[in-house]
N, C-alpha and C positions, 0 to 999 in steps of 0.2 A: 519635766526633765531636769536633771542636775546640770550644773555649769560645765562647759567643756570648750576647748579650742580645737578646731579641726581644719587641717589644710593638707591636701594630698595633690601635689602638682604634677605627678607622673602622668604623661600622656600614654594611654593604653591603645595599642593598635592590635585589634583582635580579629582572627579569622584565617582562612586558608591563604597560603602563599604570602602572608604579611612580611615574612623575613626578606622579601625582595625590596622592601622599603628601607632597609637598614642604612645604606649610604645617604639617602635623602634625609633621614631623621638625624643622623650624626651631623651632617652639614647644618641642619636647622638649628642645632644646639651648639654650633661653633667648633666642632671637632675637625681636625685635619690630619693629626698624627695619632693613630689608634693603637693602644695595647689591647689585644684580643685575649681574654682570659677564658679558659675552658678546663674541663676536668680530665677524665680518662678517655677511653677509646670510643665511646658511643657516638659522640658528635663527629668523630673521624669516620667510623664504620658506616654511619648512615649517610655520609656525604654532605652533611649540613655544613661542616667547617669549610669544605671546599666551595660550597655555594656562597657562603658569606664572604670568603676571600675574593671570589669572583665578583661579587656585588661591590665590594670596596674598591677593587681595581677598576671596574667600569665606572665607578663614581669618582675616580681620580683621587682617592684617599690613600695616604701612606699608612702602613700598618706593620706590626710585628706580633708574633704569636707567643703566648705564655701559657703552656698547658700544665697539667698535673694537679689541679685543685683536688683536695682530699675530700672524702665523704664527710668527715668532720674537719672543716677547714682549719688549718694550722697557722699559727703566728709565723713560724719559720718560713713557710711557703709564701705567705703574704709579703714578708720582708724581702724575699727573693724577687717578688713581683715589683716591689717598689724600686729596687735597684734596676730591674729591667726597664721600667717606665722612665726612670731618670736617664738611663743611658740612651734610650731612644728619643728622649725629649717629648714624650707623649703628652698630648693635651686633652685626651679623651680615653676613658676606660670602657671597654665593651665586654660584658660577661655573657657567655653562652653556656647554658646548662640549667641546673636546678639551683637550690639555695646555696650549695657548696661553692659553685663557681661564682655566683652573684655576690655572696657574702665576701669571698676573696677579692672580687673586683672592688667592692666598697672599701675594704681595708687598704687596698693598693691606692685607691683614689685619695684617701685621707693621708696615708703615709707619704705619697708623692708631693702633696701640697705642703707638707711640713717635714721635710727630710731630715732636719736636725733634731727631731724629737723621737725618742724611743717609741716605736709603734705601740708596744704593750701598755705604755702609760695612758693611752687613750682608752683602752679596753679595761684597764684596772681602775679607771676613774681618777687617776692622779692628775691628769691634764685634760681639759676640755678642748676638743678640736675646734678650730676656727675657720678651716677652709678644706675644700676637697675638689679634685678634678671632677668634671661632669661624668656621669655614668649612664650607660644604656644597657638594657637587658634583653636577651632573647631566651625565652623560657622553653625548656624541654622536659621539665618534671613538675607536675602539679603537687605541691607539698608545702614548701616553706613560706610562700607568699613574699619572698624577699624582693620580687620584681616591683612591688609597689609599697613596700614597708620602709620604715625609718631605722630598721635594726640590722645588725650584723653580728654574727657569733664567731669567735675564734677560740681555738684550743692552744694553749702554751704547753707544748709537749715537754719542755724542760722542767716545768713546775707541776705538770699534771692538772693545770687549771683551765676551766672553760668559762669564758665570760662573754656577755653580750653588751653591745654598745648601741644605744638608741639616740639618734640625732637626725634632724631633718637633712643634714648634709649627706646622709646615706640614701636619700630617696633618688632613684634613677630619674633621668630626664624623660626617658621613654621606656616602655615595656612592650616588646613584640610577643604576641601570644597566639600561636597557631597550634590548635589542638592536635593536628596531624604530626607535629614534631614529638609527641609523646608516644606514638604508636610502637616504637621499638623498645620501650621500657620492659625490663623483667617484671613479672607479676609481683614479686616481693617488693620492689620499689614502688609500684602502684599502691600496694597495701600500706606500706609505711607512709606514703603521701596522704592517703585517706585519713590515717590517724593524726598526722600532723595538722591537716586542715581542721579536723574536728577539735583538736586540742587548742589551737589558736583561738577558736571560738569559745570553747568551754572555759579556758583560763580567763576569759573576759566575762563570760556569762555568770559564773559563780563568783559574785562579788557582793559587798554589803548593800549596794543600792538597787532599787527597782526602777527601771525606765521602760515603759510599756513598748514604745516603738522600737527602741534599740533591742530589747529582749525578743520582740517578735521577729525582727530581722535575723537575729542570731538563731532562733528556733527554726525559721524557714531554711536558713543555710544548712543547718544540721540535718534537717529532713531531706534536703536535696542530696547531700553527700551520702546519707544512709541509703537512699533510694537508688542512686546511680553507681555507688561503689561496687556492688556485686556484679553489675553489668560490665563495668570496666575491667574487672578481674577476669571475667569469663571471656571477654573479647576486647583486647586492648586496641582494636581498630574500630571500635564503636564510637563514631564521631560525636554523637549526641551525649553519650555518657562522659567521654573524655573532655568535651567542651564544658559541660556542667562542672566537672571537678576542677578544671583549670580556672574558671571564673570564681568558683567558690574559694579556691586557694588564695586568690588575690584579696577578695573581700574579707576573708577570715583574718588577714593580718595587716590590712591597711588602716586599721583603727575604727572602721565603721561599726563593727559588731560590739564595740565597747564604749561608745560615746555616752558620757554622763556617768560612767561607772568607775570603779577603782580596780583595775585589773589585778587578778590574784597571781597567776603564773607560778604558783608553787610546783605544779606538776612539771613544768619546764625546768625549774631549778633542780628538782629531784632527778629528772632525767638527764640533765647536763652532767651531773656527777657520774652517772652510770656510763655515759658516752666517753667522758674524760678518762675514767679508770679502765673501762673494758673495751672501748672503741666499738660499742654496739651502735647499730643504726639509730638515728635520732627518733624516727617514728616508733621503733621497737622499744626504745628506752621509755617513751611516754606511755605506751600501752602496758608496759611492765609495772608501772607504779600507780596508774590512775585509779584503779579500783580500790587499792589499799588506801590511797589518799582520801577518796570519796567516803569510804566507810569510816574513816577516822574523823572526818570533819562534818558529816552531813547533819548531825544533831545540833550544830550551831544555828542552822536555819533550815529545818526540814521542809518548810513550805517551798523553799527555792528548789530543792531537789524533787519535791512532789510536782511542782509546776513543770519542771523539765520532763519528768516521766509522762505527764499527761500530754503536754504540747508537742514533744518531740517523738515519743514512742507510742503515743495513743493508748496509754495504760490507764487503769482506774482502780481505785480502792478507797473506801470510806475512811480508812485509817491513814492519816497523813504520813506517818513514819513508815508504815508498810509500803505505801506508794513510792516514797523516796527510795527505799531499798530495791523495789522492783525496777526503778529506773537505772540504778547503779548496776543491778544484775544484767539488765538488757544491754547496757553499754559494754560490760565485760564480755558478754556472750557474743556481741557483734565483733569485738576485737578478735576473740578466739576463732570466729568463723572466717576471718580473712585469709589465713590464720596468722595471728601475731601473739606473742607472749603476754600474759597478764600477771606473771610472777617471775622471780629469779630462776626457779627451776625450769620454767618453760622457755627461758631465753638461753639459747645455746652459747651466747657470748659470755654469760654471767654464771649461771648455776648457783647452787646453794653456797652461801658464804659464811665464814666464821664470824662470830660476834664482833671481833676486833675490826673487821673490815666494815661492818655496818656502822660502828662507832666512827671510823675514819671518814666514811662517806658523809655522815651527819656533820662532822666537824668541818669538812671541806665545804659542804653546802651552806654553812653559816659564814663562809669566808673567814674561817679560823676564829669563830665566835665574835665577829664584828657586826653581824646583822641577824635579823629574823627574816622570814619569808612569808608571803601571803597577805591577803586582805580579807578574804571571806572568813578565814580564821588565821590569826597570826601564829606562826609556828616557830618555836625555838629549837635548839639543838636536840633536846630530849624528845620533842614531838616528832622531829624529822627521823630520829633514830627509831622510834616506834613504828613509823610508816614503813621504813626500810625493813624493819623486823617482820612486819606483817607480810610484806612482799617477798620475803626470803623463805619461800615454801614451794 
């Protein structure tokens, strides 16, 4: 094993009806005045928001509601949340929903603890956050893994920039995970979640280091998602399938599947620019570019892709490079079967783009030529442009 430091303090409360423990958990972690952060209408239509409010009332906790979290969470909305939290004198932030609501809650928690600092300065890495209000999460979408991760992603709509912030201050105190809360999801959101879960694992799995146990955990998680994903899509009330996806989502992004490695996350960076420019769903942005990225980089270490093809997809071939390509093809075929786009032309939010747009995407992905991306293969602006070019079909 390569050296690593691992600490994940989030208390996971998993199973049916676990949302009934919300007030008890908030009190356990010192909360008394709660800002409840949620997204659109699903938590309202399902009755979940009313049930949580009832639970908080019965637990004698004061709360106020802050809705409207965006599918791609925005800086501007998080800043509104900070003002709401300060006005209410909140001492605890509760996110209800998927990664969008939970990431927004994390941003509000950091901004409220440092109200005199421009919130974007934390996400642009100009300032390192030193404090945050405690956060709790009630998960309704298996996808982002934000409920147990140390990361939060925001889009600055004024500049068109999408940035992620990783800090242990982002880790929720608790995560309530009831698979039944995912039953009302549209099939498209389930499909996007499947890709996001896989990509959180793949972006760690494809790295320069080999760590047998970590790699095997990642492979098992991927096999589990591939096996249960189609069942969840055909019946969103399949408790077994939805529960496997929910737990896989957390494990894929809490650091476990990348211990001892050097996370690559190129595909996430490539996808972030698509979401920032075209507002395409996060999972769809990842499926759009993964195959093009994989075909561009696999020769850096074909043995890694061959192992992936063998251990995840059960494929075989005496030729290592041929086996690597089979694994890439199998992944692309799986994404298409969901069905999700694997190129610009297949993504209705994007479509074929002019070369100048591809150049601009690559420029933005390098943070205006101030960084490279990736660890499996380090990618510069020209590499990124070529991947976008390949995906632009």
